[in-house]
C-alpha positions as CSV (number, residue, x, y, z in Angstrom):
1,M,0.0,0.0,0.0
2,P,1.5,3.4,-0.9
3,P,2.3,5.4,2.3
4,A,-0.1,8.1,1.4
5,L,-2.9,5.9,1.5
6,V,-2.2,4.6,5.1
7,P,-3.9,7.6,6.6
8,L,-6.9,7.3,4.5
9,A,-7.3,3.5,5.3
10,L,-7.1,4.4,9.0
11,V,-9.8,6.9,8.8
12,A,-11.9,4.3,6.8
13,I,-11.6,1.9,9.6
14,G,-11.7,4.3,12.5
15,V,-14.9,6.1,11.7
16,P,-17.2,3.1,11.6
17,A,-15.6,1.9,14.8
18,A,-16.2,5.5,16.5
19,L,-19.6,5.4,15.3
20,R,-20.2,2.0,16.9
21,A,-18.6,3.0,20.1
22,L,-20.6,6.2,20.2
23,I,-24.1,5.1,19.5
24,G,-23.9,1.3,19.4
25,R,-24.4,1.2,15.7
26,P,-23.4,-0.4,13.1
27,R,-23.7,-3.8,14.6
28,S,-22.5,-5.2,11.4
29,L,-19.1,-3.5,11.8
30,R,-17.5,-5.7,8.9
31,A,-20.2,-4.2,6.5
32,A,-19.6,-0.8,7.8
33,W,-15.8,-1.0,7.2
34,I,-16.3,-2.5,3.7
35,L,-18.7,0.4,2.8
36,A,-16.4,2.9,4.5
37,I,-13.2,1.7,2.7
38,S,-15.1,1.8,-0.7
39,A,-16.6,5.5,0.0
40,A,-13.2,6.6,1.2
41,V,-11.4,5.3,-1.9
42,V,-14.0,6.9,-4.3
43,A,-13.9,10.1,-2.3
44,Q,-10.1,9.9,-2.7
45,A,-10.2,9.4,-6.4
46,A,-12.8,12.1,-7.0
47,G,-10.6,14.4,-5.1
48,E,-7.6,13.5,-7.4
49,I,-9.8,13.9,-10.5
50,F,-11.3,17.2,-9.6
51,G,-8.0,18.7,-8.0
52,V,-9.4,19.1,-4.6
53,R,-6.8,20.3,-2.3
54,V,-8.6,20.5,1.1
55,G,-7.4,18.1,3.6
56,V,-4.3,16.8,1.6
57,L,-1.7,14.6,3.1
58,G,0.5,13.4,0.4
59,D,-2.0,12.1,-2.2
60,A,-4.7,11.2,0.2
61,Q,-7.7,13.3,0.3
62,L,-8.3,12.7,4.0
63,L,-11.2,15.3,4.5
64,L,-13.1,13.8,1.6
65,G,-12.2,10.2,2.7
66,A,-13.5,11.1,6.2
67,V,-16.8,12.4,5.0
68,G,-17.3,9.5,2.6
69,A,-16.6,6.9,5.4
70,A,-18.9,8.9,7.8
71,L,-21.7,8.8,5.3
72,A,-21.0,5.2,4.5
73,S,-21.2,4.2,8.2
74,G,-24.2,6.5,8.8
75,A,-25.9,4.7,6.0
76,V,-25.2,1.3,7.5
77,A,-26.5,2.5,10.8
78,V,-29.7,3.6,9.4
79,A,-30.2,0.5,7.4
80,E,-29.8,-1.4,10.8
81,G,-32.3,0.9,12.4
82,R,-34.9,-0.3,10.0
83,D,-34.3,-4.0,10.7
84,T,-37.3,-5.4,12.7
85,R,-35.4,-8.2,14.3
């Protein structure tokens, strides 16, 4: 893994874990991690394509990655809230 992507990966793993610690969701942490990592990668790629320079650390668009990870883990939490088990 390129060194610039390490902080992005840590954000994508840490955001769902923090959400789980704060509000008890997502219960399916693995699904939240997968979705958050995907969202962070897409956000990083979009930042590179559009030339966004906010939150740059090397090549990683940390701000966009964090927003993408937060939205993804929030989506998992909302989906789990609808679960009627």
